[in-house]
C-alpha positions in Angstrom: 25.4 -21.9 -43.5 22.0 -23.4 -43.2 19.0 -21.1 -43.0 18.2 -22.0 -39.3 21.8 -21.2 -38.4 21.5 -17.8 -40.1 18.2 -17.1 -38.3 19.8 -17.9 -35.0 22.8 -15.6 -35.6 20.6 -12.8 -36.8 18.3 -12.9 -33.7 21.3 -13.2 -31.4 23.1 -10.2 -33.0 19.9 -8.0 -33.1 19.2 -8.8 -29.5 22.8 -8.3 -28.5 23.3 -4.9 -30.2 19.7 -3.6 -29.7 19.5 -3.1 -33.5 21.3 -4.2 -36.6 21.4 -3.0 -40.2 21.0 -5.1 -43.2 24.6 -4.3 -44.3 26.0 -5.2 -40.8 24.2 -8.5 -40.8 25.2 -9.3 -44.4 28.9 -8.6 -43.6 28.7 -10.5 -40.3 27.3 -13.6 -42.1 29.0 -13.2 -45.4 25.8 -13.3 -47.5 24.1 -10.9 -49.8 21.9 -8.1 -48.4 19.0 -9.6 -50.3 19.4 -12.8 -48.3 19.3 -10.8 -45.1 16.1 -9.0 -46.1 14.4 -12.3 -46.8 15.6 -13.7 -43.5 14.3 -10.6 -41.7 10.9 -10.9 -43.3 10.7 -14.5 -42.1 11.9 -13.7 -38.6 9.4 -10.8 -38.4 6.6 -13.1 -39.2 7.8 -15.4 -36.4 7.7 -12.5 -34.0 11.4 -12.5 -33.3 12.5 -9.2 -34.8 10.8 -6.0 -36.0 11.7 -4.6 -39.4 12.8 -1.0 -39.4 14.2 1.2 -42.2 17.6 -0.4 -43.1 17.6 -3.2 -40.6 15.8 -4.7 -37.5 15.3 -4.2 -33.8 14.4 -6.9 -31.3 10.8 -7.8 -30.2 10.0 -10.0 -27.3 7.1 -12.0 -28.7 6.7 -15.8 -28.7 8.7 -17.6 -31.3 7.7 -21.0 -32.7 8.9 -24.2 -31.1 10.9 -25.2 -34.2 12.7 -21.9 -34.3 13.4 -21.9 -30.5 14.9 -25.4 -30.9 17.5 -23.9 -33.2 18.6 -21.2 -30.8 21.0 -21.6 -27.8 21.1 -25.4 -28.3 24.4 -25.9 -26.5 23.3 -23.7 -23.6 20.1 -25.5 -23.1 21.8 -28.8 -23.1 24.2 -27.7 -20.3 21.2 -26.4 -18.3 19.5 -29.7 -18.7 22.5 -31.6 -17.5 22.6 -29.4 -14.4 18.9 -30.1 -13.7 19.4 -33.9 -13.8 21.7 -33.8 -10.8 18.9 -32.1 -8.9 16.1 -34.6 -9.5 15.0 -37.0 -6.8 15.7 -40.7 -7.3 12.1 -41.4 -6.4 9.4 -38.8 -6.4 7.0 -36.6 -8.3 8.3 -34.0 -10.8 6.3 -31.4 -12.7 8.0 -30.7 -16.1 6.9 -27.7 -18.0 6.7 -27.5 -21.7 9.5 -25.9 -23.7 12.6 -26.5 -25.7 14.9 -26.2 -22.7 12.9 -28.7 -20.6 12.8 -30.9 -23.7 16.6 -31.3 -23.4 16.0 -32.8 -19.9 13.9 -35.8 -21.0 16.5 -37.9 -22.8 19.0 -37.4 -19.9 16.7 -38.9 -17.2 18.4 -42.1 -16.0 16.6 -45.3 -17.1 16.7 -46.5 -13.5 15.0 -43.4 -12.1 11.7 -44.1 -10.4 9.7 -40.9 -11.1 6.2 -39.8 -11.6 6.4 -36.9 -14.2 3.4 -34.6 -14.8 3.7 -32.5 -17.9 1.6 -30.3 -20.1 3.7 -31.1 -23.1 2.5 -33.9 -25.4 6.0 -34.0 -27.0 7.6 -34.6 -23.6 5.0 -37.3 -22.7 5.8 -39.3 -25.9 9.5 -39.0 -25.4 9.1 -40.2 -21.8 7.5 -43.4 -23.0 11.1 -44.8 -23.5 11.8 -44.5 -19.7 10.7 -47.8 -18.3 10.4 -46.7 -14.7 8.7 -43.3 -15.3 5.0 -42.9 -14.7 3.7 -40.2 -17.1 0.7 -37.9 -16.4 -0.3 -35.6 -19.2 -2.2 -32.5 -18.3 -5.1 -32.1 -20.7 -6.6 -29.1 -22.4 -6.3 -27.1 -25.5 -3.0 -27.6 -27.3 -1.4 -24.4 -28.5 0.1 -24.9 -31.9 2.9 -22.3 -31.4 4.3 -24.0 -28.3 2.6 -27.4 -28.4 1.6 -27.0 -24.8 -1.7 -28.0 -23.1 -3.4 -24.9 -21.6 -6.7 -23.6 -20.2 -8.7 -24.8 -17.3 -8.3 -28.6 -17.9 -4.6 -28.2 -17.7 -4.8 -26.0 -14.6 -7.1 -28.4 -12.9 -4.5 -31.1 -13.3 -2.1 -29.3 -11.0 -4.6 -28.0 -8.4 -4.6 -30.2 -5.3 -1.3 -31.9 -6.2 1.9 -31.9 -4.1 5.0 -32.5 -6.2 8.5 -32.7 -5.0 9.8 -30.4 -7.6 8.6 -28.3 -10.5 10.9 -27.5 -13.4 9.5 -24.3 -15.0 10.6 -22.5 -18.1 10.2 -18.8 -18.6 10.4 -16.3 -21.5 11.6 -13.5 -19.2 13.1 -13.2 -15.7 13.9 -9.9 -13.9 14.0 -8.6 -10.4 11.4 -5.9 -11.1 8.8 -8.0 -12.9 9.5 -11.6 -11.8 8.7 -14.5 -14.3 6.9 -13.5 -17.4 5.6 -15.0 -20.6 3.8 -13.6 -23.7 0.7 -15.8 -23.5 -1.9 -15.5 -20.7 -3.0 -19.2 -21.1 0.6 -20.4 -20.7 1.1 -18.2 -17.8 -1.9 -19.5 -15.9 -0.6 -23.1 -16.2 2.9 -22.2 -15.1 1.5 -20.4 -12.1 -0.5 -23.6 -11.2 2.7 -25.6 -11.5 4.6 -23.4 -9.1 1.8 -23.5 -6.5 1.8 -27.4 -6.7 5.5 -27.9 -6.0 7.5 -28.0 -2.8 10.6 -26.9 -4.7 10.6 -24.8 -7.9 13.5 -24.8 -10.4 13.4 -22.2 -13.1 15.4 -23.0 -16.3 16.3 -19.9 -18.5 19.2 -19.4 -20.8 21.0 -16.0 -20.6 18.8 -14.3 -23.2 15.8 -14.5 -20.8 17.4 -12.3 -18.1 16.2 -8.7 -17.7 13.4 -9.4 -20.2 9.8 -8.7 -19.4 6.8 -10.0 -21.3 3.1 -9.5 -21.3 2.0 -11.9 -18.5 3.5 -12.3 -15.0 3.1 -15.8 -13.7 5.4 -15.8 -10.6 7.5 -13.7 -8.3 11.2 -14.3 -7.8 10.4 -15.2 -4.2 8.2 -18.1 -5.4 11.2 -20.1 -6.7 14.1 -21.9 -5.0 16.8 -22.0 -7.8 17.5 -20.6 -11.2 19.6 -22.5 -13.7 21.1 -20.7 -16.6 24.2 -20.8 -18.8 27.6 -19.2 -18.3 27.0 -16.5 -20.8 24.6 -14.7 -18.5 25.4 -11.2 -17.4 26.9 -11.1 -13.9 24.9 -8.0 -13.1 21.6 -9.8 -13.9 22.6 -12.7 -11.6 23.6 -10.2 -8.8 20.1 -8.6 -9.0 18.4 -12.0 -8.6 20.6 -13.1 -5.8 19.9 -10.1 -3.7 16.6 -11.8 -2.9 18.4 -14.9 -1.5 17.6 -17.0 -4.6 20.6 -19.0 -5.8 21.5 -18.8 -9.5 23.5 -21.7 -11.0 25.5 -21.2 -14.2 25.9 -24.4 -16.2 
């Protein structure tokens, strides 16, 4: 098993159980306890787990892009495929930064005539391959952790615009707290995206449900549709749907 695969399994097990011991993780992954201790030290530095005596508990801080790319890959791809069917054939789309939204880019049909506005330099570069897509990149400071453009320059890009649809990623979604993310600068840009769109689609794999982070950037009522994967808890879906918002499981 590669290191990234172990990291993903450890994070999923710690989050799923609420805590996990070194011995439990070692038995689960069939590796030495010393390997798990090294892995937990790495994951703690990435902000994904918190070391405690004998094991780890989850924390809900912001992981790096590279590590997020290794987690819930299949689920994110299914979500992206569901999003594609909801895009206009012609129109303006706001595409948030993130590893789930990154899965959408290569799936966009080559004959789609779209104007795509994004705060992700990575997305913008990938979109260059789409002949009929006009690309607008929001400027601003690029955060190294998420590789997203933030601050007032990025916010100004979206103010005054009217987009057909915004595809927004979130670190947390709950009925009580709405849409949340760990970083204020990221939250401010996401909020501007929501305000600029006629229709808002939120993409969130099952691990994001009932999670609350430091910064609230939107209410559940601000969105039109949530697209997640089929591993999401039915109770979490039921809570969101009490507001009249539809949740699609891909």
